[in-house]
TORTI-801528 format. One record per residue (C-alpha): y, z, x. Coordinates in pm, whole numbers, plus 50000, padded with zeros to 5 digits. Each point is the difference from the previous one (the first is absolute). Last residue first. Layout:
TORTI-801528
YZX;...
//
This chain:
TORTI-801528
849592886328588;500595031149793;497085012249797;499084987749661;496855022149980;498355027050224;502095030350016;501744995649671;496674993349825;498435029950164;502795024649915;499964989249632;496215004149975;500175034350163;502995009949770;498014988049698;496995021350092;502275030050034;501484993949658;496564994849849;498975033650151;502925017749850;499604985649654;496285001849974;500205036150123;502375007749739;497904988749719;500934967649827;501074984549676;501805027549795;503584987350023;501165029950210;497104996150243;500494964050046;503845006950047;498955020850318;499404966350182;503254984649913;501775031750092;498335001150330;500904962150080;503565006049890;500405032150237;498244981250277;502484970749967;502845024050058;503175012949837;499104988849640;501914995549679;498494993649663;501454975849732;498695002749649;498834977949704;496175002950037;497324974550051;502204972550168;501205025450260;503065006450200;500675007050359;502435018550223;500075000550379;500455023250285;498184989750323;498345030150206;496644984450084;501334978450284;498494970950221;501624975949762;496814979849988;497725030950031;501625019349720;499734967449771;496504996650087;499165038249952;501785002649667;498104970149866;496655010450119;500325034249859;501214988149675;497004976249973;497655027350085;501725023949748;499514973649734;496584990850099;499015038149962;496895007150206;497705012149828;500454997449625;497714970749900;501154971149785;500984993649637;503635009350008;500675032749814;501604990449678;503754993949980;500685003849633;503664997649932;501865033149940;503264998349785;497964997849678;498615036950017;499005006749636;496454986850037;498905006550371;500974974750258;498265008050328;502254988750289;499965034650160;496095002650029;497595013849758;498425032949948;498085006049662;496595008950136;501425026750216;497265012850253;500515029450235;499905000350372;499605029450228;496345004549939;499154965950142;496664986249903;501594966549875;498405000149668;502605022949790;502724977750177;499184970049786;503264995949842;502065010550302;497924977050231;500134971949784;503805000149955;500335007850360;498114968450112;496474999350144;499404991750354;498094967950093;500155008550367;499284963350144;501544984249678;503205017450038;500114998250371;499724961550003;502514998349706;502515019750235;499404977550308;500704967549795;502885016249825;501705010950317;499004965450139;502334983249727;502885025450048;500034995950382;500024961949977;502765005049751;502035020850267;499284978750279;501264966949821;503025019449871;500865012850349;499414966050170;501924980849735;503055022450037;499884999950381;499754960550016;502804997749732;502435020150205;500755037949941;503215018749980;498725031449818;500855016949675;498624971549805;496825002150189;499645036849876;500104989649632;497754970450080;497295024450149;500355023749692;499634971849755;496984986750203;498515034949981;500415001249619;498694965549941;496975003450208;499415035649851;500054988249627;501595024849779;498715034549928;502505014650267;502865007949745;497615013349748;498605026950208;503035007250188;501785004249651;497405023849902;500275019950331;503765002349946;499555014649649;497605025650146;496295000849930;498885034749889;500184995049612;497664969850017;499874977149691;498474968650180;497995020050242;500614993650364;501665032150121;497445025349862;496704981650030;501434983950311;500455034050170;496715014449883;497944972350130;501684999250324;499375037750044;496444996649876;499374972150258;501255022750280;498005028949872;496734978250035;497304990949750;501284964749953;499654994350369;503294988350136;500504962450047;498294981450296;502184987650294;502414971449960;499214963750046;502354985650278;497894970350111;498034997449670;501824970749864;499314978650312;501944990550318;503165007749852;502944975949989;499784978049700;496785016149863;497254976749868;498715013949675;497135023250039;501825031149852;500894979049696;496294999149914;500245027249735;502644978549811;500595022949716;497345023549866;499634992149622;496965013349790;496424990749960;500624964550102;497504971549994;500265005949698;502925010449800;500935035450105;503834989850016;500254989149647;499235026449902;499835032750181;500395016950332;503214981450094;502055018649746;499525026350137;498315005550336;496714986950148;498515026550207;500385005350369;497705024250185;501035037050038;497175014349810;497124974149985;499564970549784;502234974150127;501104967549831;498444967750042;501494969150136;501194966949861;501614973650216;503534991750114;500594994050375;498404965950019;503124975949969;502085024150217;497564996550307;502354983750245;498854963849930;503284982649980;502245025350178;500414981550321;500274967149816;502835013349789;501605015550315;500054964850185;500914981449685;503275018949966;500854996450363;499484962049993;502054995549699;502875020950154;499774976550289;500424968749792;502695015349810;501895010650312;499614964050147;501334985249707;502925024449982;500924993550364;500104963149929;502105005049682;502585023950178;501895016149708;497555027149888;501355018449712;498114977049758;496795012250138;500305035349858;501204987749666;497274974749976;497475027350074;501385023749747;499844973749743;496194996250060;499475036850015;501985005249657;498044972749826;496755013050114;501035033949849;501254983849674;496574980950003;498015032249980;497475006450272;496504997449870;496445013150061;500355026049716;497315021850128;500694989050358;503585015250019;501034988750343;497924968350007;501704978249757;502724989250238;499095011250353;500284965350160;503434997849849;501135032550169;498584989350346;501714965549950;503285017949921;499975024050290;499324972150256;502704977449846;502765025149991;499235012550356;499854966350140;503214988349822;501845031550125;498824994550342;501124963750043;497524982850235;501404988850344;497975026950188;496684984649879;496985018750108;496954994849812;497645015950267;499025029149799;499895008049625;498075030349869;501485032450141;502844990350232;501185019250292;503565010350009;503224983250128;498714964649995;502974979549876;498964972849770;496395008549985;500995036249952;502034992249701;497054983549812;497655029350105;502225025649855;500564980849661;496144993449957;499435037950102;502305011349728;498274977649719;496475010250117;500865036350016;501595000149656;496924984649856;497535023250154;502225029249890;500184988149637;496104996949973;499855037750128;502695007449754;498134988049706;501784974549780;500185007049634;498344979049756;500805012549632;503704999450109;499994962750021;503764990350012;501225031850167;497025000650238;500834964650110;503615008850033;499275029850212;497444980850216;502214968650072;503155023050034;498055018450300;499384965650165;503564989949941;501295031050157;498414990850345;501374965549936;503475013449974;499565023650276;498954974450247;502944978549887;502445029750034;498725005550361;501504964350075;498554974250228;501314980550316;497254985450223;501704967250074;500754990149636;503634991350049;501855020549744;498025031449895;502185028350044;501884997949662;496915006049790;500474994849627;500605032049813;497135019249844;501925031549898;499735036650048;496114996050051;497125022449901;500575021249691;500814969549771;500474966250189;499484979949668;498794964150029;497795003949704;500525031649812;498285031350082;499495024449725;498435033650088;496835004349825;497735008450287;496274996449899;498195030450136;496484989550133;497294998749739;500935001349644;500244965349886;498024986350299;496745014849853;500444978749705;499924967850186;497185012750207;497895007649699;500744965649835;498424984350291;501864975150233;500485025050275;496185003650037;499314964350028;502804992750259;499135031450196;496434988850075;497225018649849;497825023550211;
//
């Protein structure tokens, strides 16, 4: 097994990143509050440094972490940032802010930083410094093939720190806040230093039997089959990365997928064969919109939903920091749990299943060698981008798992599923309206059928897995003091 640093420096990996996870093209300018905050005005509540902090400062730096990802992807489109790497990053940033606040006024249990109490520290300064240091420590590590964070992004974050600290009037409280923020950032950075991320990428062989995973186009040919790789399977070891809240990646592993000779498998097969094809005549216009709307990064999508709901509520900085930390811990663990299940069951993707159906032993399935996903871009259809099937096994859907976890955490936090909200997307110019978190989670799950990526069972079981993960994290992490 080769270490991640060696593999990610190869030409093969640089090229795989060009077409791996979907790269969002929405323009995000440094310092913009687009789609998250109405404005980033200076805090008016932070006057004496004795535990005061603004919810806006937490939201500002939560948004900054997402801006770093979007701006980096925009500047280096050939090295998009995978959502499971995003989720780890967002979790660390939000935990650092949560722990900093709760070492000033201990309202909730901390995650990484304990026994650093300083009630005279300024909360806004502590939040800003904690988030800033985690972000800086992540420079060059979010898009490993490029191994760089563009200078304008770094300049934006440095300027945001100064802007954030300039609103703090009490010099002594500011100094204490900066010191506490530093300790909080270093605590979570140290906690994740040897979490298994560095050894999660290594070569594996594709399956040979009906139902077993096969490398998918374009990841089954040059340059992805350059030795020691015979094709690309993304980060097979991510299921062994240290979870943020779960005991281990397999804790909520779903049961086995349907036998490929079964009637249930055939029903799922024929559904996605019809609805997931790029030129489907049975997929409705709304289903096509759902497919494209939810293609974007789940950690970004569910963070946006959480912030949209936060802006409806009257929440203090501690509550906001706790919700966002719990949410991104759930997103990170959802990917870890899903990747564990994917490698364990090693199930082929719909595109493989449909093209090789003549070999599956099921009389109710029929092969279609020309079948491809919604994002396929045939000649003459310039409005469609090529969104290939991600190079990782079908069961269970990581996207559905992340959605289930996000919905469950927000629902548990507010003790209500029936929350009305609207959300936008970076992958499709539309606004969708929801009357419950469960409605959004199910639409997110079913989108993977409509886009052609996953069988229905992978979506529904993934969503269930995510809900179990989200509930576990809410019940066991960052509890009230």
